N, C-alpha and C positions, 0 to 999 in steps of 0.2 A: 787872664781867661786861665791860665794854669790854675790860678788859687782856687776858681770853682768847680775845673774837674777834679782837682785834687780833694774839694768837698764834697761832691757826688762819690768821689770813690769811698770817702770814709763813711758816708751812710750807706755806700753798698755794703760796704766789710762788716760793719754793726750789725745787720742782720743775720752774715755767719753765724756766731755762736746763739743768736738767741734764735736758731731754728728757722729763722724765716716767720717769726708770728703771726697769726694771722691779725692783725690792725688794717683794719680797711678805712679808705677815704670814700665813702658811699659803694659803689658796686666794686671799685678798686682795691686791690693789695696794695700798702703803702711801699714793701720790698719789689714788687712788680714794677710799680712805677719809677722806681729809684733807677731801678735795672735799665729801665727804656731810656731814662732823662739820660743816663750814663752814656747810653750807647750811642745817642745820639749826640750826644755834647764831644763824644770822643771822635765821631765820626769828624762833624765839624770842625774841631781842632785840627784834625788831619789835613782836612782840606784847607785851612789858612796858613799850616805849619806842618807841612807834610815830611819832615826829617823826622825818622824813626831809626831808632839803633836797629841794624839790621844780624842776628846772632841767629846761628843753627840754621839757614834756609831748608835745608833737608827736614828737619820737623815741621817746620811751618810747610813746606810741599805737601807732606805725606797727611797733616792737617786738612789742608784742602781736599786733596784728592776722595780722604775717609767723606769729607761734607759732599763732594759732589755724587759720590756715590749711596749716601744717604736718600740724593734728592731723588735718584734713581727709584728708590725705594718708594719715595712720596709717590710718585707716576703711577708706580705698580700697585698701589695700595688702594683697598678696596673703597676707602674715604679718603680719599686725596686730601679735600678739603679738613678735614680734623687732621690729616697726618701733615700738610703743611704749615698748620699753625702751631704744631709742636715742633717741628722743624726749623722756624722762627725762631722760638724762644730758645731752643738750643745755638741754635746759630748766633744770636746775640749775647749768649753765654760765653759761648766760645770766642766769638769777636774781644771781647772785651778781657776774656782769660789770654790773650794772646798780642793783643797790641797793648794794653795798658802798663805791661810790667815796660815794654820798651818809650813809653812818653814817660813815665812816671819814673825812671829807674833812677834819680837820684833821690827821691822821695822814699825809698824803698826802708830804710831806718824809721823813717817816720810813722808809716803806715802798719810796718811790725807793730811799733810800739803801742798802736790805736789799737789793733786788733787783739796784741795780750790784757789791755784794760777793757775793749769790748766783752773778751771773755771772761773778765772778772765779774763787771756788770750784770753777764747773763746768770752767773753763780750765785751771784749773790741776791738775786730774784727767786731763785728756785732754791736756796734753803732759804728764804725770808718766807716765801710759800709753804715749805714744809712742816717751818718750826711754827705757822699759824693754822694749817689744815690738818698736817699728818697725813701719810697714806698707806693705811694696814694692808697688810697681805701683798697680790700682787697691785698695789698702788705704784703707779709713774709717773714722777714729776715732769710737769711741762709749765709753758709759758701762758699767762692767761691770755683771752680774746678779747678786744675791743667790740662792745657787744651794746648795742642802743644808748652809747654814750659814758659806758663804762668798761673798767675791764672785769671779766669774768671770767670761771673757770669752768668751760664746759659747756656752754648756754646750750647748744644743740646736742651736745653729745661729745665722744673724744674725736669727731672728726672736725670740731669748730673749737680746734686750739693744736700749738704746734706738736706735730708728729714727734715723738719721745726721741726714735730712732735717728730722725734729723737734729733733734737738738742735741742728743748725746755725742753726735758725732761732730757735731760744728763747735760744740765746747773743745772736746779734745783736739781739731783740727786749727783753732785759734789759738789753742797753748803752743802746738809745734810751730806754728809760723810766729808767735808773740814771741819766742823763746830766742827769735833769730839775732835781735837787736836790742832786746831788753836789756838795761845794763844799772836798773837800779840797787839799792840794797838787798844784799843777799837774804837776809830777814824777810823783807818782804817780799821778794820772788818767792822766797818757799811758802811762805802765806797763801800767795795767790795760786801758786800750782796746787796747793794742798784743797784750799776751796774750789778751785775749777774743775779737778779731777774727783773730787767726793761728789761734788754735782752732777757729773757725767754718768756718775753710780749711781744719782737715785732717779735718774731718768730709767732706770733698768734696762737699757736698751744693747741686746744681746750684741747686735751687730758694731758698735764702737768699743766693747770690750775685747771680744772678740778680734776686731781690726786692729786695736791697740796692741795686743798681745803679740799677735801674727808679726805687724811691723816691728814692735822692738825684737824682735827673736833675729828675723831677716836682715834688717838693717846691721846688726853686731855682727853677723856671720859676714856678708857682704863685706862690711864696711876695713874687720879685719883683715878679709883677704885682700883685700884689693887699696889698703892705703897702711903707713905705717903706724901703729896702734897707740895708744895712749900719748899722742901730743898736741891735744888740747888747749891753748891756751887760757891761764885764768884771766877772767873770774867767767869764762863761756863755760869751762870743765864744771863749777860749783853748778850750772843750772842742770845739767845733765845730771848730775849727781841728785840734786835735791828733786829733781823729776822723779827719776828710779825711787830713791827715799819715798817721797809724798806719796806715789801707788802703792809702794808695799805697806805704809799705814793705813792708807785707805783700805786696801785690802781686809786687811786685820779688823779695821771698824765695820766693815763691810758684812764681815760672821755676825755681828748683831743682829743684822736685819735680816727678812726671809728667805737666806738665801736656799734654803731646800726646795721651795717654789720655785724661786729664779731658777735652779738646776733642772727641773722637773719639765719648765715649761721650753726650758734652752735644747736641751739636748733629749729631749723625749717627744713632747708635742710639737714644741718648733719645728726642728729638725725633720721629722717626719711628714709636717705638712709642706715643708718648702719642698723637699724628693719628691712628692708628690705633682706640687704645680710644677717643676722640672719635665716630669714625664708626661704631664698633659700638653705643654707649651711645645715642645720637640716632638708629639704626635701630632700635633695641628701643623706644625711646619712640613713633617713629613707626605702626611696627607694631601696637602694643597698641590696644585701642579704647576711646575713651573717655578718652584720655591725655594730648590738648592741654592741656586746660584743667587738670585736676586730676591727672597724672603717673602715672606706674606704680604709686609707693608711696611713701613714708617709707624713705629709706635704703636702697631697692632696688638703686641703682646701684651699691653698693657690694659687694652679695653677687652682682650678675651679673658687674659687670665693671668695677671700681673705675676712672675715669676722670682720678682726681687732677686733678681741676677742681671748684671751688666751684661754676661756673655752671651747667656742663653736667650736674653731678650734680643742681643745685637744677632744670634743666630736665627731666630726666628723670624725677625724684623728684618734683616738685611741680608740672610743667605750666609753662603761662606767666604763669597767675596768679603763682604763687611764686617765677619767677623777678623776674618786675616788680616784685614785691613786696621783694624782697633786693635788686634794684638802688634802690627806692626808701629802703630801710634803711639802706643804705651812703653814700645821695646824703647823707640828710640827717645822718649820720655826718661826713661832709665838711665840711656846713655848720657842725657843731659847731665842728670843726677851726679853720674861719677867725674863729670867733667869739671866738677865747680872745683876749684881750686883749695879755697879755705876748706880746712877739715871738719870743723866746727858746720859750716852750712853744706858742705857736703851729707855729712851726716844727718841734718835734719830736712834735708831733701830727700834723701833715703826713705827716712821715717814718713814723710808727707806721700809718698810714692807706693810704698807698701800700705800704707795705712788706706789709702782709694785704692790698691788692687785687691787688697783682701776684703774690704766694704761690699765691694763690686760683686763679691760671690754671696751674703745674703740681702742684700740691701742695695737701692737706686734711684738717686734722685741726682736730676739735673744739675742744678745751684752746685750742690758740697763737691760732685765730680768734678764740675769745670773750677771751681773754688780752689780745689785743691790744683790742679794744672794751671793755673795763674799765679798760684805761691811758689810752684816750683819755677815757675818763669822770672816772677821778681827776684829768686835768688840766684838761679843762674844767671841772669841778666847783668844783677848788680856786681856778683862776681867777676863777670868777665869785664865787665866795665873798671872797675878796681884794680883789674890786673895788666890790664892794657896802660893805665895812667900810673901805675906802679914801673912797669917795664919801659915806658915811652914816653917820649916829650912831646910826641904829634899831638894834637886835640884827637878827642875821641870822637 
């Protein structure tokens, strides 16, 4: 039974670097069906074998409290049926993110390697598409859509292919988690890092590029202040060096792409549009009666005017209380990263945390956010289990 759970988990993780590619089985998206099957099978597994590794119950408590408050915002929403459907989707992702790492703790190294491979496969699809199609000017590579029995690009406009932001974000996220336990040859590792990072650049995702830069800087600062520096054990340290080297080479390569147009859209048009969205959403939140504490209603910001910001969205939808609970939850997640014993794993946890925290300022997608939480939980729970095994003769 555990092998079946592992199989569905692998399928679920495969779609993260694919940007939840729009592949349909009739009216249903394949990745959504996989998520539903995984959540149901995980629930069944826990009913049959209820033993779950309990780590950091304080984080779990605030996660439950946060979701309780989100349910309050569902009740007060002007469209409660729609809000409840979105609430169930987020609840499903969170359920998987917290419980799967505690059920598949021993399989973390395998899942990490699989994610690394999935990222490479997704990157190859993007590069092959780029070689065949080419994308001039502000062209952005994405994953083709399964449309009328075949794979096609943009059969019904941009909305009919994987969102480039989610695709770029998922590619780099798969790399961060995939580097955790991937121990193949150094040359192969460098090649994979180079291909995945360059594919992320081809998506022209401002969010992914902005987030990874902020994540790298903040993680280095926090790590150097909280851990003894330069204690990475080989060969893991080599992967860290390769990641920065690969990123630097891609930046040089990227100068030959339409970088002027990219900068213009990212820092002039893009930021101006985002700030206007923030102002409109916050103004709508202030205007509504009794919305200061409870918010306008769960997921209503994305219906009224999507602000592309997790924090502004939380303030609008669930009020000040919801925003505070979100900050507490993320603060506890940050502390969980710092509690990871192994230095390389601690650093990767920090990278993933700051990656999603920074990405939340410019973009929001349910699956990538909770996938990041899941990856941190995978590393955290696995690290604590290994620490207990190495320092105790009692079974874990």
